[in-house]
ROFIKE-607289 format. One record per residue (C-alpha): residue in three letters; x, y, z negated; residue number from 1; chain. Coordinates in steps of 0.25 Angstrom, whole numbers, always signed. Example, Ala and Ser with C-alpha at 12.3 -4.5 7.8 and 13.67 -1.06 7.14 Angstrom:
// ROFIKE-607289
+--------+-------+-------+-------+-----+--------+
| residu |    xx |    yy |    zz | num | chaine |
+--------+-------+-------+-------+-----+--------+
|    Ala |   +49 |   -18 |   -31 |   1 |      A |
|    Ser |   +55 |    -4 |   -29 |   2 |      A |
+--------+-------+-------+-------+-----+--------+
This chain:
// ROFIKE-607289
+--------+-------+-------+-------+-----+--------+
| residu |    xx |    yy |    zz | num | chaine |
+--------+-------+-------+-------+-----+--------+
|    Unk |    +0 |    +0 |    +0 |   1 |      A |
|    Unk |    +4 |   +14 |    +4 |   2 |      A |
|    Unk |    +5 |   +24 |    -8 |   3 |      A |
|    Unk |    -1 |   +38 |    -6 |   4 |      A |
|    Unk |    +9 |   +49 |    -6 |   5 |      A |
|    Unk |    +7 |   +64 |    -6 |   6 |      A |
|    Unk |   +16 |   +74 |    -3 |   7 |      A |
|    Unk |   +13 |   +84 |   -13 |   8 |      A |
|    Unk |   +14 |   +74 |   -24 |   9 |      A |
|    Unk |   +28 |   +68 |   -20 |  10 |      A |
|    Unk |   +40 |   +73 |   -26 |  11 |      A |
|    Unk |   +48 |   +82 |   -20 |  12 |      A |
|    Unk |   +37 |   +86 |   -11 |  13 |      A |
|    Unk |   +40 |   +98 |    -1 |  14 |      A |
|    Unk |   +26 |  +103 |    -6 |  15 |      A |
|    Unk |   +25 |  +113 |   -17 |  16 |      A |
|    Unk |   +17 |  +107 |   -27 |  17 |      A |
|    Unk |    +5 |  +117 |   -32 |  18 |      A |
|    Unk |    +7 |  +120 |   -46 |  19 |      A |
|    Unk |    -4 |  +123 |   -55 |  20 |      A |
|    Unk |    -2 |  +131 |   -68 |  21 |      A |
|    Unk |    -8 |  +121 |   -80 |  22 |      A |
|    Unk |   -15 |  +134 |   -86 |  23 |      A |
|    Unk |   -25 |  +136 |   -74 |  24 |      A |
|    Unk |   -29 |  +120 |   -73 |  25 |      A |
|    Unk |   -32 |  +120 |   -89 |  26 |      A |
|    Unk |   -40 |  +132 |   -87 |  27 |      A |
|    Unk |   -48 |  +127 |   -74 |  28 |      A |
|    Unk |   -56 |  +117 |   -80 |  29 |      A |
|    Unk |   -61 |  +127 |   -92 |  30 |      A |
|    Unk |   -63 |  +138 |   -82 |  31 |      A |
|    Unk |   -72 |  +128 |   -73 |  32 |      A |
|    Unk |   -81 |  +125 |   -87 |  33 |      A |
|    Unk |   -83 |  +139 |   -90 |  34 |      A |
|    Unk |   -87 |  +142 |   -76 |  35 |      A |
|    Unk |   -95 |  +130 |   -77 |  36 |      A |
|    Unk |  -101 |  +134 |   -89 |  37 |      A |
|    Unk |  -103 |  +149 |   -85 |  38 |      A |
|    Unk |  -110 |  +144 |   -71 |  39 |      A |
|    Unk |  -120 |  +136 |   -81 |  40 |      A |
|    Unk |  -123 |  +148 |   -89 |  41 |      A |
|    Unk |  -125 |  +156 |   -77 |  42 |      A |
|    Unk |  -135 |  +146 |   -70 |  43 |      A |
|    Unk |  -143 |  +145 |   -84 |  44 |      A |
|    Unk |  -144 |  +160 |   -84 |  45 |      A |
|    Unk |  -147 |  +160 |   -69 |  46 |      A |
|    Unk |  -158 |  +149 |   -72 |  47 |      A |
|    Unk |  -164 |  +157 |   -83 |  48 |      A |
|    Unk |  -164 |  +169 |   -75 |  49 |      A |
|    Unk |  -170 |  +163 |   -64 |  50 |      A |
|    Unk |  -182 |  +157 |   -74 |  51 |      A |
|    Unk |  -185 |  +171 |   -78 |  52 |      A |
|    Unk |  -185 |  +174 |   -64 |  53 |      A |
|    Unk |  -194 |  +164 |   -61 |  54 |      A |
|    Unk |  -203 |  +167 |   -72 |  55 |      A |
|    Unk |  -204 |  +183 |   -69 |  56 |      A |
|    Unk |  -207 |  +179 |   -54 |  57 |      A |
|    Unk |  -218 |  +171 |   -59 |  58 |      A |
|    Unk |  -223 |  +181 |   -68 |  59 |      A |
|    Unk |  -223 |  +191 |   -55 |  60 |      A |
|    Unk |  -231 |  +181 |   -46 |  61 |      A |
|    Unk |  -240 |  +180 |   -58 |  62 |      A |
|    Unk |  -242 |  +195 |   -58 |  63 |      A |
|    Unk |  -242 |  +196 |   -42 |  64 |      A |
|    Unk |  -253 |  +186 |   -41 |  65 |      A |
|    Unk |  -261 |  +194 |   -52 |  66 |      A |
|    Unk |  -261 |  +207 |   -44 |  67 |      A |
|    Unk |  -264 |  +198 |   -32 |  68 |      A |
|    Unk |  -276 |  +193 |   -39 |  69 |      A |
|    Unk |  -281 |  +207 |   -43 |  70 |      A |
|    Unk |  -278 |  +213 |   -28 |  71 |      A |
|    Unk |  -286 |  +201 |   -23 |  72 |      A |
|    Unk |  -298 |  +203 |   -33 |  73 |      A |
|    Unk |  -298 |  +220 |   -31 |  74 |      A |
|    Unk |  -298 |  +217 |   -16 |  75 |      A |
|    Unk |  -310 |  +206 |   -17 |  76 |      A |
|    Unk |  -317 |  +215 |   -27 |  77 |      A |
|    Unk |  -315 |  +228 |   -16 |  78 |      A |
|    Unk |  -320 |  +218 |    -5 |  79 |      A |
|    Unk |  -332 |  +214 |   -14 |  80 |      A |
|    Unk |  -336 |  +229 |   -17 |  81 |      A |
|    Unk |  -333 |  +231 |    -1 |  82 |      A |
|    Unk |  -343 |  +219 |    +3 |  83 |      A |
|    Unk |  -353 |  +225 |    -7 |  84 |      A |
|    Unk |  -352 |  +239 |    -1 |  85 |      A |
|    Unk |  -354 |  +232 |   +14 |  86 |      A |
|    Unk |  -365 |  +224 |    +9 |  87 |      A |
|    Unk |  -373 |  +236 |    +3 |  88 |      A |
|    Unk |  -369 |  +243 |   +17 |  89 |      A |
|    Unk |  -376 |  +232 |   +24 |  90 |      A |
|    Unk |  -388 |  +231 |   +15 |  91 |      A |
|    Unk |  -391 |  +246 |   +16 |  92 |      A |
|    Unk |  -390 |  +245 |   +31 |  93 |      A |
|    Unk |  -399 |  +235 |   +31 |  94 |      A |
|    Unk |  -408 |  +240 |   +22 |  95 |      A |
|    Unk |  -408 |  +253 |   +31 |  96 |      A |
|    Unk |  -413 |  +244 |   +42 |  97 |      A |
+--------+-------+-------+-------+-----+--------+
């Protein structure tokens, strides 16, 4: 069986080895944990804010539905009055004949 060889891992390789400072590798996982915790907190806040916005929109929707109902009622009442007035005119017209 042939063994795999990687040029970067050979001793005396002409390629430069990348050197990473130990402090950077030690801080990286902690940064990721803190970053993840912050992202989770932000998601929770956004979720709560979204729920609040949804509740407010539902309330506005109810108010708008109420006003539409009132406008329809006023329109129907006005049409009813016009219809009654029209019928009175028709009755008066027929009574004259």
